[in-house]
ChimeraX commands (.cxc) that place a marker at each C-alpha (Angstrom):
marker #1 position 0.02,-0.07,0.27 radius 0.5
marker #1 position 1.58,3.78,-0.71 radius 0.5
marker #1 position 1.36,6.29,1.05 radius 0.5
marker #1 position 0.08,9.74,0.96 radius 0.5
marker #1 position 3.00,11.68,-0.05 radius 0.5
marker #1 position 2.81,14.40,2.09 radius 0.5
marker #1 position 2.46,12.26,4.79 radius 0.5
marker #1 position 5.91,10.92,4.90 radius 0.5
marker #1 position 7.08,14.49,5.04 radius 0.5
marker #1 position 5.53,15.31,8.19 radius 0.5
marker #1 position 6.53,11.81,9.76 radius 0.5
marker #1 position 9.79,12.33,8.66 radius 0.5
marker #1 position 10.15,16.30,9.92 radius 0.5
marker #1 position 8.73,14.75,12.93 radius 0.5
marker #1 position 11.83,12.79,13.03 radius 0.5
marker #1 position 14.45,14.05,12.82 radius 0.5
marker #1 position 12.66,17.69,15.61 radius 0.5
marker #1 position 13.10,14.03,17.45 radius 0.5
marker #1 position 16.23,13.40,16.65 radius 0.5
marker #1 position 17.76,17.28,16.80 radius 0.5
marker #1 position 17.08,17.12,20.62 radius 0.5
marker #1 position 17.41,13.62,21.04 radius 0.5
marker #1 position 20.02,13.41,23.87 radius 0.5
marker #1 position 22.95,11.10,22.62 radius 0.5
marker #1 position 22.65,13.72,19.66 radius 0.5
marker #1 position 23.10,16.96,21.74 radius 0.5
marker #1 position 26.08,15.18,22.91 radius 0.5
marker #1 position 28.52,14.23,19.90 radius 0.5
marker #1 position 26.77,17.27,17.94 radius 0.5
marker #1 position 29.20,19.03,18.60 radius 0.5
marker #1 position 32.07,17.37,17.28 radius 0.5
marker #1 position 30.51,15.78,14.21 radius 0.5
marker #1 position 30.19,16.89,11.16 radius 0.5
marker #1 position 28.67,16.12,8.20 radius 0.5
marker #1 position 28.41,16.91,4.46 radius 0.5
marker #1 position 24.46,17.67,5.31 radius 0.5
marker #1 position 22.70,18.03,8.49 radius 0.5
marker #1 position 19.26,17.79,10.66 radius 0.5
marker #1 position 18.49,21.43,9.29 radius 0.5
marker #1 position 19.67,20.76,5.49 radius 0.5
marker #1 position 16.91,17.64,5.12 radius 0.5
marker #1 position 14.49,19.43,7.52 radius 0.5
marker #1 position 15.09,21.81,4.53 radius 0.5
marker #1 position 14.41,19.63,1.31 radius 0.5
marker #1 position 12.09,18.45,2.70 radius 0.5
marker #1 position 10.11,21.88,3.67 radius 0.5
marker #1 position 10.70,23.16,-0.17 radius 0.5
marker #1 position 9.32,18.86,-1.38 radius 0.5
marker #1 position 6.04,19.52,0.33 radius 0.5
marker #1 position 6.05,23.07,-1.22 radius 0.5
marker #1 position 6.18,22.26,-4.79 radius 0.5
marker #1 position 3.96,19.18,-3.76 radius 0.5
marker #1 position 1.97,22.00,-2.79 radius 0.5
marker #1 position 2.33,24.20,-5.92 radius 0.5
marker #1 position 1.64,20.71,-8.65 radius 0.5
marker #1 position -1.57,19.54,-5.98 radius 0.5
marker #1 position -2.68,23.81,-6.89 radius 0.5
marker link #1:1,2 radius 0.2
marker link #1:2,3 radius 0.2
marker link #1:3,4 radius 0.2
marker link #1:4,5 radius 0.2
marker link #1:5,6 radius 0.2
marker link #1:6,7 radius 0.2
marker link #1:7,8 radius 0.2
marker link #1:8,9 radius 0.2
marker link #1:9,10 radius 0.2
marker link #1:10,11 radius 0.2
marker link #1:11,12 radius 0.2
marker link #1:12,13 radius 0.2
marker link #1:13,14 radius 0.2
marker link #1:14,15 radius 0.2
marker link #1:15,16 radius 0.2
marker link #1:16,17 radius 0.2
marker link #1:17,18 radius 0.2
marker link #1:18,19 radius 0.2
marker link #1:19,20 radius 0.2
marker link #1:20,21 radius 0.2
marker link #1:21,22 radius 0.2
marker link #1:22,23 radius 0.2
marker link #1:23,24 radius 0.2
marker link #1:24,25 radius 0.2
marker link #1:25,26 radius 0.2
marker link #1:26,27 radius 0.2
marker link #1:27,28 radius 0.2
marker link #1:28,29 radius 0.2
marker link #1:29,30 radius 0.2
marker link #1:30,31 radius 0.2
marker link #1:31,32 radius 0.2
marker link #1:32,33 radius 0.2
marker link #1:33,34 radius 0.2
marker link #1:34,35 radius 0.2
marker link #1:35,36 radius 0.2
marker link #1:36,37 radius 0.2
marker link #1:37,38 radius 0.2
marker link #1:38,39 radius 0.2
marker link #1:39,40 radius 0.2
marker link #1:40,41 radius 0.2
marker link #1:41,42 radius 0.2
marker link #1:42,43 radius 0.2
marker link #1:43,44 radius 0.2
marker link #1:44,45 radius 0.2
marker link #1:45,46 radius 0.2
marker link #1:46,47 radius 0.2
marker link #1:47,48 radius 0.2
marker link #1:48,49 radius 0.2
marker link #1:49,50 radius 0.2
marker link #1:50,51 radius 0.2
marker link #1:51,52 radius 0.2
marker link #1:52,53 radius 0.2
marker link #1:53,54 radius 0.2
marker link #1:54,55 radius 0.2
marker link #1:55,56 radius 0.2
marker link #1:56,57 radius 0.2
view
């Protein structure tokens, strides 16, 4: 069964928020420097959501 993409985006954003505020992540965040950060992923999902909204209008 295919899930609704906007719902998946919302779930992913919620998961990213939970990861970002998790104590284990907070403990490593100062020394952890990936090429793409959690805010980068959140921005990408927000842009995807906006694009979906434009297509559906």
